[in-house]
N, C-alpha and C positions, 0 to 999 in steps of 0.2 A: 587247715582253719584253726586259727587259736581261740579258744573259748574264753570269753572276757567275765570274770568274776566282780561284780558290782559292790566294791568295798570300799566305800570312800575313805578316805582318812587313815587306812592302816598302813603301818610303817612295814611290817614283815613282807619281804615278797611272796609271790603265788607259788603253788608247786610248777614243775616245769610243764611247759605246754600253755599255761594260762596266763593271762593279763588281769593285774588288778588297778582299778581306779582309786587314784590319791590325791588329795588336796595339797598341792607342792607350794607353798605359800601363797596360797589364795588362787591357784592356777589348778585347773584340772587336768591331770597328766593318766597316762597308762605306765605302770609298773610291770617287768618281766620279772621272771626268776632268776636272773643275774644281778637284779638291783637297778637296771636301768632304767630311766624315765622317757617316755617318748610322747611327744606333743601331738595331741589329738587333731591339730589344724595349725596353721601359720599363725604366731603370735606376733603381736607388735614389739619391736625394739630392735637395737642394734646390737648385734653379738661380737665379743672381743676375744683375742687370743691372748693368754697369760705373758707377763711380762714380769723380767727380774729387776729387783730393786737394785739400785745402784748409787753410789756417791763418788766423791773426788776430793782429796786433798790436794792441796796447792801449797807449795813453799815458793817465798817470796824472797829466801834466803836460805842459809845453812841453818841445820839442826843444832841444838845446843845440848850439851849433857846435863842430865837430871829433867829434862823436859818429855812431856809425856803422849802418847796418841790412845785413845781409847775408841776400841771397835768392838762393839758386842761385848762379850764376857771377858775381854783379853785388856790388858793396859801393856803397852809396849814403853818403857823407858829408853831413850836417847843415852848412851856411854861414850866416853871416850876410848874406853877398851872394854872388850867382852870376855867372857871365859864360860863358865858351866850356867850361870845364872840363867833359867828361864825369861824369856820375854824380853831382854837387855838388847839392844839394836846399836851398832858402831854408829857414831857420826863419820860420815866419809868425808873426805877431801873436798866435796862441794855438795851443793844441794843434791844433783843429780845423783852422786854417788850416796848418799844418804837415802836417799828415795829407793834406789836399787836394792839397798842392804833392808830395807823395811819390807819391802815387798817379797825379798827371798825370805825372811822370817814369819811372815804371814802364810806364805805358800808353802812351806819346810822345803823351800829349794837349797841349790847347794851353798856352802859358807857356814855352815853350823860349826860354832865355836870360834870363827874368824869374824865374821859379818856380823853374828848373832850370838846370842847364848845358845849351849849346847841342848840344854835341857830344854829347848824352846819345842814346840810341835806345831803341826800347820792349823791354821785356823780352822774350828768346825762350821763357822756360820759363813764364812766369807772367802773370796779369792781376792789376791792383787794381781794389777798390770801396770805397767809404764804406759802414762799417757803423754799427750801435746807437752813438749817444756819440761818442767821440773813438777808432774804432778804423778798421782797415783790414782788408776781407777780402779774401785772396790764393787765386785758384785757378790749379792746373796748367792750361797749355794742351794737355797730351796727356791722353786720358781713359784711367784706369787705373792700377795699382800704380806705373807708374815715376815718377808725381808725388811719390810718398811719402819717394823719396830727396832732393828738392828742400831743401836747407838754408836755415834760417830762424834767423838769430841777430840779437843787437845789442849795443851797448855803450852803451847809454843808461843814463841815470839814471831816467827816467821812462816808460822804454818795457819792453816786453816781450811775446815772442810766448809762446802757452801750450805748443809744443814746439819742437825742437831740428830738426825737420823738419816739411813739409807733412804731412798724414796723412787717413785716410779713402779712398784711392784703392783703387778695386777693379776688379779684371778680370772680364768677364762670363763666365759659363758658355757656352762654344761649342757650337753644334747646329744643324743644319740641318731645313730646315720639315717640321712632320710630326714631329720627333723628341719621346720623352715621358720624363718622369722623375717619378717619386713620393718623397714622405716620409709620416711618419704621418697628415699632416693634409693632403694635397693630393697632387691629380695634375695636373702641369705638361704644356703643350704648347707646343712653340714654332711661331709663326704664322707666321714668315720665318727665313731664314738669320740666325744670331745668332752675330757675331764677338765677339772680345775686348773691342772698344770699343764695343759696342751696348749703349745706354741701354735699349731697349726689345727684345720680339720673344717673350719666356715669358708665357704665361699661365697661370693656375691655375682648377682645378675642386675645391672642397670634397668631401672624402669621408666618407660616413657608413657604419658599421657597418649590416649587415642579420641 
């Protein structure tokens, strides 16, 4: 049996073998020695899993030399030819080829010194992949809402992002294994500890009236 220390509001975890009552944003929960917070009873709400912020660059025509693409802390500049200068990207023979060159520069893939400047290093905040048609899909490397602040802008005549930042990043509803939540349609159970970056852990059971 685990002893309960009635120390409401304390931030520090208790000693091993004890639980501490804490006021977690207005909800009373039990804190264990590992810093995990346990729900004392099923709580109302709909838990969510973490999602990664994303964005899309669409080209309606080819890139033009000297135009730019800004992604987070890096500005990529289109060039008719490239050498050693970092973050310069070769304008390809078509919009699709230009997209491929930009993807390679972002990911630090093959093509250094030929399709993008050899001093370019892989982007630390995002990864890129070819999308449908002449599009480039961006995904934040960090899971959750932090990716929603990554800037995505351009000065291109034939290119545009759907938004000025990546979007869709979501933090998971934190929970400890065995925690339960409910809404009008489901009872949710955490089958494992769920951190804010977890993309799994919550399961649900449909409820019916009787």
